[in-house]
N, CA, C and O atoms as CSV, one atom per row, in Angstrom:
chain,resi,resn,atom,element,x,y,z
A,1,MET,N,N,-31.677,-12.723,-35.402
A,1,MET,CA,C,-31.328,-13.958,-36.071
A,1,MET,C,C,-30.857,-13.615,-37.490
A,1,MET,O,O,-31.510,-12.849,-38.199
A,2,THR,N,N,-29.734,-14.181,-37.889
A,2,THR,CA,C,-29.151,-13.893,-39.195
A,2,THR,C,C,-29.115,-15.166,-40.030
A,2,THR,O,O,-28.855,-16.251,-39.510
A,3,HIS,N,N,-29.375,-15.029,-41.312
A,3,HIS,CA,C,-29.365,-16.171,-42.224
A,3,HIS,C,C,-27.945,-16.741,-42.309
A,3,HIS,O,O,-26.977,-15.981,-42.338
A,4,PRO,N,N,-27.811,-18.088,-42.351
A,4,PRO,CA,C,-26.475,-18.712,-42.422
A,4,PRO,C,C,-25.644,-18.260,-43.625
A,4,PRO,O,O,-24.418,-18.197,-43.530
A,5,ASP,N,N,-26.284,-17.945,-44.748
A,5,ASP,CA,C,-25.540,-17.468,-45.919
A,5,ASP,C,C,-24.879,-16.124,-45.651
A,5,ASP,O,O,-23.772,-15.868,-46.125
A,6,ILE,N,N,-25.550,-15.270,-44.898
A,6,ILE,CA,C,-25.000,-13.963,-44.566
A,6,ILE,C,C,-23.810,-14.114,-43.623
A,6,ILE,O,O,-22.793,-13.440,-43.787
A,7,ILE,N,N,-23.937,-14.992,-42.645
A,7,ILE,CA,C,-22.836,-15.236,-41.705
A,7,ILE,C,C,-21.630,-15.791,-42.454
A,7,ILE,O,O,-20.502,-15.364,-42.207
A,8,THR,N,N,-21.853,-16.738,-43.365
A,8,THR,CA,C,-20.758,-17.317,-44.144
A,8,THR,C,C,-20.081,-16.251,-44.993
A,8,THR,O,O,-18.853,-16.212,-45.074
A,9,ALA,N,N,-20.857,-15.397,-45.618
A,9,ALA,CA,C,-20.289,-14.326,-46.442
A,9,ALA,C,C,-19.472,-13.357,-45.598
A,9,ALA,O,O,-18.435,-12.864,-46.040
A,10,GLU,N,N,-19.938,-13.084,-44.388
A,10,GLU,CA,C,-19.184,-12.189,-43.508
A,10,GLU,C,C,-17.861,-12.816,-43.082
A,10,GLU,O,O,-16.854,-12.117,-42.969
A,11,ILE,N,N,-17.852,-14.109,-42.850
A,11,ILE,CA,C,-16.633,-14.796,-42.403
A,11,ILE,C,C,-15.636,-14.960,-43.551
A,11,ILE,O,O,-14.455,-14.649,-43.398
A,12,PHE,N,N,-16.112,-15.449,-44.704
A,12,PHE,CA,C,-15.220,-15.795,-45.805
A,12,PHE,C,C,-15.083,-14.691,-46.845
A,12,PHE,O,O,-14.220,-14.789,-47.717
A,13,GLY,N,N,-15.892,-13.659,-46.786
A,13,GLY,CA,C,-15.795,-12.567,-47.735
A,13,GLY,C,C,-16.634,-12.745,-48.976
A,13,GLY,O,O,-16.874,-11.775,-49.695
A,14,SER,N,N,-17.085,-13.945,-49.247
A,14,SER,CA,C,-17.967,-14.204,-50.381
A,14,SER,C,C,-18.739,-15.481,-50.097
A,14,SER,O,O,-18.424,-16.232,-49.174
A,15,TYR,N,N,-19.740,-15.703,-50.903
A,15,TYR,CA,C,-20.507,-16.935,-50.730
A,15,TYR,C,C,-20.737,-17.560,-52.082
A,15,TYR,O,O,-21.131,-16.844,-53.003
A,16,PRO,N,N,-20.521,-18.838,-52.264
A,16,PRO,CA,C,-19.847,-19.727,-51.325
A,16,PRO,C,C,-18.344,-19.515,-51.361
A,16,PRO,O,O,-17.815,-18.962,-52.325
A,17,PRO,N,N,-17.655,-19.953,-50.315
A,17,PRO,CA,C,-16.191,-19.822,-50.318
A,17,PRO,C,C,-15.596,-20.584,-51.507
A,17,PRO,O,O,-15.980,-21.724,-51.770
A,18,GLN,N,N,-14.662,-19.956,-52.221
A,18,GLN,CA,C,-14.106,-20.573,-53.418
A,18,GLN,C,C,-13.278,-21.811,-53.106
A,18,GLN,O,O,-13.233,-22.736,-53.918
A,19,ASP,N,N,-12.624,-21.852,-51.951
A,19,ASP,CA,C,-11.766,-22.985,-51.643
A,19,ASP,C,C,-12.476,-24.054,-50.812
A,19,ASP,O,O,-11.839,-25.020,-50.393
A,20,ALA,N,N,-13.764,-23.906,-50.567
A,20,ALA,CA,C,-14.504,-24.895,-49.791
A,20,ALA,C,C,-14.823,-26.101,-50.662
A,20,ALA,O,O,-15.212,-25.963,-51.822
A,21,GLU,N,N,-14.651,-27.288,-50.084
A,21,GLU,CA,C,-14.970,-28.515,-50.795
A,21,GLU,C,C,-16.458,-28.803,-50.641
A,21,GLU,O,O,-17.063,-28.463,-49.625
A,22,GLU,N,N,-17.033,-29.424,-51.643
A,22,GLU,CA,C,-18.458,-29.726,-51.630
A,22,GLU,C,C,-18.749,-30.861,-50.651
A,22,GLU,O,O,-18.072,-31.889,-50.662
A,23,ARG,N,N,-19.750,-30.669,-49.813
A,23,ARG,CA,C,-20.153,-31.703,-48.864
A,23,ARG,C,C,-21.038,-32.688,-49.600
A,23,ARG,O,O,-22.056,-32.310,-50.180
A,24,LEU,N,N,-20.640,-33.972,-49.574
A,24,LEU,CA,C,-21.362,-35.003,-50.290
A,24,LEU,C,C,-22.401,-35.700,-49.426
A,24,LEU,O,O,-23.413,-36.185,-49.931
A,25,GLY,N,N,-22.151,-35.747,-48.135
A,25,GLY,CA,C,-23.060,-36.444,-47.233
A,25,GLY,C,C,-22.353,-36.839,-45.954
A,25,GLY,O,O,-21.470,-36.131,-45.471
A,26,GLU,N,N,-22.754,-37.989,-45.405
A,26,GLU,CA,C,-22.227,-38.463,-44.137
A,26,GLU,C,C,-21.733,-39.899,-44.297
A,26,GLU,O,O,-22.373,-40.707,-44.971
A,27,CYS,N,N,-20.604,-40.212,-43.682
A,27,CYS,CA,C,-20.033,-41.555,-43.714
A,27,CYS,C,C,-20.965,-42.509,-42.960
A,27,CYS,O,O,-21.370,-42.228,-41.832
A,28,ILE,N,N,-21.297,-43.634,-43.590
A,28,ILE,CA,C,-22.212,-44.562,-42.926
A,28,ILE,C,C,-21.519,-45.376,-41.836
A,28,ILE,O,O,-22.189,-46.050,-41.054
A,29,TYR,N,N,-20.192,-45.324,-41.772
A,29,TYR,CA,C,-19.471,-46.047,-40.716
A,29,TYR,C,C,-19.173,-45.151,-39.520
A,29,TYR,O,O,-19.558,-45.484,-38.400
A,30,CYS,N,N,-18.499,-44.026,-39.729
A,30,CYS,CA,C,-18.091,-43.173,-38.606
A,30,CYS,C,C,-18.983,-41.945,-38.429
A,30,CYS,O,O,-18.813,-41.186,-37.475
A,31,GLU,N,N,-19.933,-41.748,-39.344
A,31,GLU,CA,C,-20.917,-40.667,-39.291
A,31,GLU,C,C,-20.314,-39.260,-39.366
A,31,GLU,O,O,-20.951,-38.292,-38.951
A,32,GLN,N,N,-19.095,-39.145,-39.892
A,32,GLN,CA,C,-18.461,-37.844,-40.101
A,32,GLN,C,C,-18.897,-37.286,-41.452
A,32,GLN,O,O,-19.244,-38.049,-42.354
A,33,PRO,N,N,-18.884,-35.967,-41.599
A,33,PRO,CA,C,-19.225,-35.386,-42.904
A,33,PRO,C,C,-18.224,-35.823,-43.975
A,33,PRO,O,O,-17.026,-35.928,-43.711
A,34,VAL,N,N,-18.722,-36.074,-45.173
A,34,VAL,CA,C,-17.879,-36.501,-46.290
A,34,VAL,C,C,-17.834,-35.369,-47.301
A,34,VAL,O,O,-18.870,-34.862,-47.731
A,35,TYR,N,N,-16.613,-34.974,-47.678
A,35,TYR,CA,C,-16.415,-33.882,-48.623
A,35,TYR,C,C,-15.771,-34.404,-49.895
A,35,TYR,O,O,-15.133,-35.457,-49.896
A,36,ASP,N,N,-15.941,-33.667,-50.965
A,36,ASP,CA,C,-15.359,-34.011,-52.257
A,36,ASP,C,C,-13.892,-33.597,-52.268
A,36,ASP,O,O,-13.514,-32.603,-52.888
A,37,ASP,N,N,-13.071,-34.384,-51.566
A,37,ASP,CA,C,-11.652,-34.072,-51.440
A,37,ASP,C,C,-10.757,-35.157,-52.025
A,37,ASP,O,O,-9.545,-35.149,-51.813
A,38,GLY,N,N,-11.354,-36.087,-52.760
A,38,GLY,CA,C,-10.578,-37.164,-53.362
A,38,GLY,C,C,-10.463,-38.395,-52.496
A,38,GLY,O,O,-9.969,-39.421,-52.963
A,39,GLU,N,N,-10.899,-38.333,-51.250
A,39,GLU,CA,C,-10.811,-39.461,-50.322
A,39,GLU,C,C,-12.120,-40.239,-50.224
A,39,GLU,O,O,-12.121,-41.373,-49.746
A,40,ALA,N,N,-13.218,-39.662,-50.661
A,40,ALA,CA,C,-14.538,-40.279,-50.517
A,40,ALA,C,C,-14.625,-41.572,-51.323
A,40,ALA,O,O,-14.060,-41.690,-52.410
A,41,VAL,N,N,-15.353,-42.541,-50.757
A,41,VAL,CA,C,-15.561,-43.832,-51.407
A,41,VAL,C,C,-17.065,-44.097,-51.449
A,41,VAL,O,O,-17.746,-44.018,-50.426
A,42,GLN,N,N,-17.573,-44.411,-52.634
A,42,GLN,CA,C,-18.994,-44.722,-52.810
A,42,GLN,C,C,-19.142,-46.218,-53.034
A,42,GLN,O,O,-18.448,-46.786,-53.878
A,43,SER,N,N,-20.025,-46.860,-52.299
A,43,SER,CA,C,-20.321,-48.271,-52.523
A,43,SER,C,C,-21.812,-48.405,-52.792
A,43,SER,O,O,-22.540,-47.413,-52.778
A,44,THR,N,N,-22.262,-49.615,-53.036
A,44,THR,CA,C,-23.688,-49.817,-53.272
A,44,THR,C,C,-24.500,-49.583,-52.007
A,44,THR,O,O,-25.692,-49.283,-52.088
A,45,ASP,N,N,-23.878,-49.713,-50.844
A,45,ASP,CA,C,-24.575,-49.519,-49.573
A,45,ASP,C,C,-24.594,-48.068,-49.113
A,45,ASP,O,O,-25.504,-47.665,-48.388
A,46,GLY,N,N,-23.612,-47.284,-49.519
A,46,GLY,CA,C,-23.570,-45.907,-49.070
A,46,GLY,C,C,-22.253,-45.232,-49.331
A,46,GLY,O,O,-21.474,-45.659,-50.183
A,47,LEU,N,N,-22.007,-44.158,-48.579
A,47,LEU,CA,C,-20.862,-43.288,-48.772
A,47,LEU,C,C,-19.926,-43.389,-47.567
A,47,LEU,O,O,-20.376,-43.430,-46.422
A,48,PHE,N,N,-18.625,-43.429,-47.839
A,48,PHE,CA,C,-17.613,-43.506,-46.789
A,48,PHE,C,C,-16.649,-42.345,-46.939
A,48,PHE,O,O,-16.412,-41.874,-48.051
A,49,CYS,N,N,-16.084,-41.873,-45.816
A,49,CYS,CA,C,-15.167,-40.736,-45.871
A,49,CYS,C,C,-13.809,-41.119,-46.442
A,49,CYS,O,O,-13.120,-40.271,-47.009
A,50,ASN,N,N,-13.410,-42.387,-46.301
A,50,ASN,CA,C,-12.152,-42.858,-46.888
A,50,ASN,C,C,-12.182,-44.377,-46.992
A,50,ASN,O,O,-13.132,-45.017,-46.542
A,51,MET,N,N,-11.145,-44.949,-47.582
A,51,MET,CA,C,-11.092,-46.390,-47.792
A,51,MET,C,C,-10.982,-47.163,-46.480
A,51,MET,O,O,-11.458,-48.294,-46.387
A,52,ASP,N,N,-10.353,-46.557,-45.457
A,52,ASP,CA,C,-10.244,-47.236,-44.162
A,52,ASP,C,C,-11.618,-47.495,-43.556
A,52,ASP,O,O,-11.877,-48.590,-43.059
A,53,CYS,N,N,-12.495,-46.506,-43.592
A,53,CYS,CA,C,-13.850,-46.686,-43.064
A,53,CYS,C,C,-14.607,-47.728,-43.883
A,53,CYS,O,O,-15.364,-48.526,-43.330
A,54,CYS,N,N,-14.406,-47.721,-45.191
A,54,CYS,CA,C,-15.063,-48.695,-46.056
A,54,CYS,C,C,-14.628,-50.116,-45.690
A,54,CYS,O,O,-15.458,-51.017,-45.566
A,55,CYS,N,N,-13.330,-50.300,-45.523
A,55,CYS,CA,C,-12.812,-51.623,-45.163
A,55,CYS,C,C,-13.283,-52.057,-43.778
A,55,CYS,O,O,-13.605,-53.228,-43.575
A,56,GLU,N,N,-13.326,-51.138,-42.833
A,56,GLU,CA,C,-13.817,-51.466,-41.494
A,56,GLU,C,C,-15.293,-51.860,-41.538
A,56,GLU,O,O,-15.698,-52.817,-40.878
A,57,TYR,N,N,-16.088,-51.136,-42.303
A,57,TYR,CA,C,-17.523,-51.398,-42.414
A,57,TYR,C,C,-17.778,-52.806,-42.955
A,57,TYR,O,O,-18.634,-53.528,-42.443
A,58,TYR,N,N,-17.032,-53.190,-43.989
A,58,TYR,CA,C,-17.198,-54.499,-44.610
A,58,TYR,C,C,-16.309,-55.566,-43.977
A,58,TYR,O,O,-16.290,-56.709,-44.434
A,59,GLU,N,N,-15.571,-55.197,-42.927
A,59,GLU,CA,C,-14.664,-56.104,-42.215
A,59,GLU,C,C,-13.650,-56.736,-43.160
A,59,GLU,O,O,-13.403,-57.942,-43.116
A,60,ILE,N,N,-13.069,-55.901,-44.012
A,60,ILE,CA,C,-12.038,-56.339,-44.951
A,60,ILE,C,C,-10.680,-56.150,-44.276
A,60,ILE,O,O,-10.384,-55.070,-43.765
A,61,THR,N,N,-9.879,-57.169,-44.273
A,61,THR,CA,C,-8.554,-57.066,-43.681
A,61,THR,C,C,-7.498,-57.284,-44.750
A,61,THR,O,O,-7.728,-57.972,-45.745
A,62,ASN,N,N,-6.345,-56.689,-44.527
A,62,ASN,CA,C,-5.214,-56.833,-45.423
A,62,ASN,C,C,-4.309,-57.911,-44.866
A,62,ASN,O,O,-3.775,-57.770,-43.766
A,63,ILE,N,N,-4.132,-58.985,-45.614
A,63,ILE,CA,C,-3.278,-60.084,-45.177
A,63,ILE,C,C,-1.950,-59.964,-45.925
A,63,ILE,O,O,-1.871,-60.177,-47.134
A,64,ASN,N,N,-0.913,-59.616,-45.163
A,64,ASN,CA,C,0.419,-59.493,-45.746
A,64,ASN,C,C,1.109,-60.837,-45.692
A,64,ASN,O,O,1.235,-61.426,-44.618
A,65,ARG,N,N,1.550,-61.322,-46.809
A,65,ARG,CA,C,2.222,-62.633,-46.847
A,65,ARG,C,C,3.653,-62.455,-47.246
A,65,ARG,O,O,4.395,-63.433,-47.339
């Protein structure tokens, strides 16, 4: 059994990978991992992976007139 940090270092050459985005948590709507990539949305209820999931969660619709 090998420690996950050792496996990551073997794969990426260093730990932590320099180009890896920070994992912030999990989307409360679609349950996908949320990373610090500029798409994350924080609300008072929780964290969303993007604005689409946030709007779906709150049932917000765009009415084009």
